[in-house]
C-alpha positions as CSV (number, residue, x, y, z in Angstrom):
1,M,9.6,-4.7,4.6
2,K,10.3,-1.8,2.2
3,I,6.7,-0.6,2.2
4,K,5.1,0.9,5.3
5,K,1.7,2.1,6.4
6,G,1.0,5.6,5.0
7,D,3.2,5.2,1.9
8,T,1.7,6.0,-1.5
9,V,2.1,3.1,-3.9
10,K,1.2,2.1,-7.5
11,V,-0.2,-1.3,-8.4
12,I,2.0,-2.8,-11.1
13,A,0.3,-6.1,-11.7
14,G,-3.1,-7.8,-11.5
15,E,-6.6,-6.6,-12.0
16,S,-6.0,-3.2,-10.5
17,A,-2.7,-2.4,-12.4
18,G,-2.0,1.3,-12.8
19,K,-4.1,2.5,-9.9
20,T,-2.4,4.4,-7.0
21,G,-3.4,4.7,-3.4
22,K,-2.3,5.1,0.2
23,V,-1.3,2.0,2.2
24,L,-3.9,1.5,4.9
25,Q,-2.4,-1.7,6.5
26,V,0.6,-3.9,6.1
27,L,0.1,-7.6,6.7
28,A,3.7,-8.7,7.2
29,K,3.2,-12.4,7.9
30,Q,1.2,-12.9,4.7
31,N,3.4,-10.5,2.6
32,R,0.3,-8.4,1.7
33,V,-0.8,-4.8,1.9
34,I,-4.3,-3.1,1.9
35,V,-4.3,-0.1,-0.4
36,E,-7.0,2.6,-0.3
37,G,-9.4,2.4,-3.2
38,V,-7.8,-0.6,-4.8
39,K,-9.2,-4.1,-5.2
40,I,-12.7,-3.4,-3.9
41,V,-14.7,-6.5,-3.0
42,S,-18.3,-6.9,-1.9
43,R,-18.8,-8.5,1.5
44,H,-22.3,-9.9,2.4
45,T,-23.0,-9.3,6.1
46,K,-25.7,-10.4,8.5
47,P,-27.5,-7.9,10.6
48,S,-25.6,-7.1,13.8
49,N,-25.5,-4.4,16.5
50,A,-22.8,-2.5,14.6
51,N,-24.7,-2.8,11.3
52,P,-28.4,-3.4,12.0
53,D,-29.5,-3.5,8.4
54,G,-26.8,-6.0,7.2
55,G,-26.5,-6.1,3.4
56,I,-23.6,-5.8,1.0
57,I,-20.5,-3.8,2.1
58,K,-17.7,-2.7,-0.2
59,K,-14.2,-2.9,1.2
60,E,-10.6,-3.2,0.2
61,A,-9.0,-6.6,-0.1
62,P,-5.3,-7.4,0.5
63,I,-2.8,-7.4,-2.5
64,H,0.5,-9.2,-2.5
65,I,3.4,-6.9,-1.7
66,S,5.2,-7.9,-4.9
67,N,2.4,-6.4,-7.0
68,V,2.9,-2.8,-5.6
69,Q,5.7,-0.4,-6.0
70,L,6.4,2.7,-4.0
71,L,5.8,6.2,-5.6
72,D,8.4,8.9,-5.2
73,T,6.5,11.9,-3.9
74,D,8.6,14.5,-5.8
75,K,8.4,13.0,-9.3
76,N,5.3,10.9,-8.8
77,E,7.0,7.9,-10.4
78,A,7.2,4.3,-9.3
79,T,10.6,3.4,-7.9
80,K,12.6,0.7,-6.2
81,V,13.5,1.2,-2.5
82,G,16.9,1.0,-1.0
83,H,18.4,1.5,2.5
84,K,21.3,3.6,3.6
85,F,22.6,5.3,6.7
86,V,22.2,9.1,7.1
87,D,23.7,10.6,10.3
88,G,23.9,7.1,11.9
89,K,20.2,6.4,11.2
90,K,19.0,3.8,8.7
91,V,16.6,5.4,6.2
92,R,14.8,4.4,3.0
93,Y,15.5,6.1,-0.3
94,A,14.2,6.1,-3.8
95,K,16.7,4.4,-6.1
96,K,15.5,6.3,-9.2
97,T,16.0,9.8,-7.8
98,G,18.1,9.2,-4.6
99,N,15.5,11.1,-2.5
100,V,15.3,10.1,1.2
101,L,11.8,8.7,1.9
102,D,12.0,8.6,5.8
103,K,12.1,12.0,7.4
């Protein structure tokens, strides 16, 4: 996967297109990511020990990984991700600017 937890991404397709956020979780088996503040859904919950009142909870829903694109932190632009070897270590880099993303 080219997108990892903690990356800043931009949503490029779907209902939330144009929004940006930090990746909270990567669901590799389903090819989906959960992005902070994007695709908020309402979840109706029954009262429990953790949430004694129950009610409606707003939370982020997963988005397909093909609908997000990594943001280059220097230029704040969406970019494709490539891999290359630097000092014998495989790192990710932004194809638009050539900046190394993994430090």
